[in-house]
C-alpha positions as CSV (number, residue, x, y, z in Angstrom):
1,M,0.1,0.0,0.1
2,S,1.4,3.3,-0.9
3,N,1.8,6.1,1.7
4,E,1.8,8.7,-0.8
5,K,-0.6,11.5,0.3
6,T,-3.0,13.2,-2.4
7,I,-3.1,17.1,-2.1
8,L,-6.1,18.5,-3.3
9,P,-6.0,21.9,-4.8
10,N,-7.6,24.8,-2.7
11,S,-10.4,25.2,-5.0
12,V,-11.6,21.6,-4.4
13,L,-11.1,22.0,-0.6
14,V,-13.2,25.1,-0.5
15,S,-15.9,23.4,-2.4
16,L,-15.9,20.2,-0.1
17,Y,-16.0,22.4,3.1
18,K,-17.6,25.5,2.3
19,D,-20.1,24.9,5.0
20,T,-17.7,24.2,7.8
21,L,-14.5,26.1,6.8
22,V,-16.4,29.3,6.6
23,L,-17.1,30.5,10.3
24,P,-20.3,32.4,10.8
25,E,-19.8,35.8,11.9
26,L,-20.0,36.4,15.7
27,A,-23.4,37.7,16.9
28,Q,-23.5,41.3,15.9
29,K,-23.5,43.8,18.8
30,Q,-26.9,45.6,18.7
31,P,-26.5,49.4,18.3
32,E,-26.7,51.3,21.5
33,I,-30.1,53.3,21.5
34,I,-29.5,56.8,22.6
35,P,-32.7,58.4,23.9
36,N,-33.9,61.5,22.5
37,P,-33.7,64.2,25.4
38,L,-37.0,65.7,24.1
39,D,-38.8,62.4,24.6
40,A,-38.4,62.9,28.2
41,Q,-40.3,66.0,28.0
42,I,-43.5,64.7,26.8
43,K,-44.8,62.3,29.3
44,T,-48.2,60.4,29.6
45,L,-49.2,59.5,32.9
46,D,-51.7,56.5,33.2
47,T,-51.9,53.2,35.0
48,H,-49.6,51.5,32.6
49,A,-46.9,54.1,32.6
50,P,-43.3,53.4,32.0
51,A,-41.2,52.5,35.0
52,A,-39.5,55.8,35.1
53,V,-42.8,57.6,35.3
54,Q,-44.0,55.3,37.9
55,I,-41.0,56.1,40.0
56,E,-41.7,59.8,39.8
57,T,-45.3,59.4,40.8
58,E,-44.4,57.0,43.8
59,K,-41.9,59.7,44.8
60,N,-44.8,62.1,44.8
61,R,-47.1,59.7,46.3
62,T,-49.7,60.3,43.6
63,P,-52.5,58.1,43.0
64,I,-53.4,58.1,39.3
65,S,-55.3,54.8,38.5
66,D,-58.5,56.7,38.7
67,L,-57.6,59.7,36.6
68,G,-57.2,58.1,33.4
69,Q,-54.2,60.0,31.7
70,I,-52.9,63.6,31.8
71,K,-50.6,64.4,29.2
72,Y,-48.2,67.4,29.8
73,L,-45.1,68.9,28.6
74,G,-42.0,69.2,31.0
75,E,-40.7,67.0,33.8
76,H,-42.4,68.9,36.7
77,L,-38.9,69.2,38.6
78,K,-39.7,72.4,40.6
79,Q,-43.4,71.5,41.2
80,V,-44.8,74.2,38.9
81,T,-47.6,73.7,36.7
82,I,-48.9,75.8,33.9
83,I,-52.4,75.6,32.5
84,V,-53.3,77.0,29.0
85,K,-55.9,76.7,26.6
86,D,-54.9,76.5,23.0
87,E,-57.3,74.8,20.5
88,L,-54.9,74.5,17.8
89,A,-51.9,73.0,19.3
90,V,-51.1,70.0,21.3
91,Y,-49.7,72.0,24.3
92,L,-48.9,75.5,23.0
93,N,-48.2,77.3,19.6
94,E,-44.6,78.2,18.9
95,N,-44.9,81.9,19.5
96,D,-46.6,81.6,23.0
97,L,-44.1,78.8,23.9
98,T,-41.2,81.0,22.9
99,L,-42.7,83.8,25.2
100,L,-43.4,81.3,28.0
101,S,-39.8,80.0,27.9
102,S,-38.4,83.7,28.2
103,I,-40.8,84.3,31.2
104,L,-39.6,81.0,32.9
105,S,-36.0,82.0,32.1
106,A,-36.6,85.2,33.9
107,C,-37.8,83.2,36.9
108,K,-34.5,81.0,36.8
109,L,-36.7,78.1,35.7
110,T,-36.8,75.9,32.2
111,L,-39.4,73.7,30.6
112,A,-38.1,70.9,32.5
113,D,-39.0,72.5,35.8
114,I,-42.6,72.8,34.9
115,A,-45.5,70.8,33.7
116,L,-47.3,72.4,30.9
117,I,-51.0,71.3,30.4
118,N,-53.4,72.3,27.6
119,V,-56.9,72.0,28.7
120,A,-58.4,72.6,25.4
121,Q,-57.1,69.3,24.3
122,Q,-58.1,67.5,27.6
123,K,-60.9,68.3,29.9
124,L,-59.5,68.4,33.4
125,S,-60.5,69.9,37.0
126,L,-57.8,71.6,38.9
127,H,-58.4,68.8,41.5
128,E,-57.4,66.1,39.0
129,I,-54.3,68.0,37.9
130,L,-53.0,68.7,41.5
131,N,-53.9,65.0,42.4
132,V,-51.4,63.8,39.6
133,L,-49.1,66.8,39.8
134,P,-48.7,68.2,43.4
135,S,-47.6,71.9,42.8
136,K,-46.3,74.7,44.6
137,L,-47.5,77.2,42.1
138,V,-50.2,76.8,39.3
139,M,-49.9,79.6,36.7
140,I,-53.3,79.7,34.7
141,F,-53.3,81.8,31.4
142,D,-56.7,82.6,30.1
143,V,-58.7,79.7,31.8
144,S,-61.4,80.5,34.0
145,S,-62.0,79.0,37.4
146,A,-65.1,77.3,36.3
147,T,-63.4,75.5,33.5
148,L,-61.3,74.1,36.2
149,K,-64.2,73.3,38.3
150,I,-63.1,75.3,41.3
151,K,-65.2,77.9,43.1
152,L,-62.7,80.8,43.4
153,P,-62.9,84.3,41.5
154,T,-60.8,84.4,38.5
155,T,-58.8,87.3,39.8
156,L,-55.9,88.2,37.5
157,Y,-52.4,88.8,38.7
158,K,-53.0,88.1,42.2
159,S,-51.8,84.9,44.0
160,I,-54.4,82.9,45.9
161,Q,-53.5,80.2,48.3
162,L,-55.1,77.0,48.1
163,G,-53.7,74.5,50.7
164,D,-49.9,74.3,50.0
165,T,-50.6,75.6,46.4
166,Y,-50.6,79.1,45.3
167,L,-52.8,80.1,42.0
168,L,-52.0,82.7,39.8
169,F,-54.6,83.6,36.9
170,S,-53.3,85.6,34.1
171,N,-54.4,86.9,30.7
172,S,-53.4,84.7,27.7
173,L,-49.8,84.8,26.5
174,S,-51.0,86.0,22.9
175,L,-52.1,89.2,24.6
176,M,-48.4,89.8,25.7
177,Q,-47.1,89.2,22.3
178,G,-45.4,92.2,20.5
179,G,-44.0,95.6,21.7
180,D,-47.4,97.7,21.9
181,Q,-48.3,99.4,25.1
182,S,-51.0,96.8,25.9
183,A,-48.8,93.8,25.7
184,K,-46.1,95.7,27.6
185,L,-48.9,96.5,30.4
186,E,-50.0,92.6,30.6
187,K,-46.4,91.6,30.8
188,G,-45.4,94.2,33.5
189,K,-48.5,93.0,35.6
190,L,-47.3,89.4,35.4
191,W,-43.7,90.3,35.9
192,A,-44.6,92.3,39.1
193,I,-46.5,89.2,40.7
194,L,-43.8,86.6,39.7
195,K,-40.9,88.7,41.2
196,S,-42.9,88.6,44.4
197,L,-43.7,84.8,44.1
198,F,-40.0,83.9,43.2
199,Q,-38.2,86.5,45.4
200,L,-36.4,87.9,42.5
């Protein structure tokens, strides 16, 4: 018997062992998902809220199971709630949101510090809002006390204490737009009370 070895050409070897010689790729690492910081600004609280929202509500000891859901913009970090009524926007139109942001900035606040609720898109009482979002201050722009189902006078630019919460009724942000005398007057009235409330 001959001890000679037969050497097959590479092309034959490859065709014979194509399924075993070619190693499958290692499991590809899934790309890391980086959350959009804006997503955290828009939250929906309900009984099936994500874990991060449930932690926040537990921290505030807020029962929400009987309230359905409240949609708001912001993270409510400083326990300031702003209530508006804008029929054409999810939260607030761009011009009024820009003005609101500048007002908040003057009070050393950001959008993350507040919860912005548009009651034109969701019918809520003040009790329902405060049950989910306990607040030190509620600023109410162009929304009557009757709409919020509270028996209080809608007195503009005067803080009203309700338990641990201060309410501040104001004219709409749209009346403060522009540089005419009436807009300046409205902004001046609002700024005077905000300076007192925030001790600026």
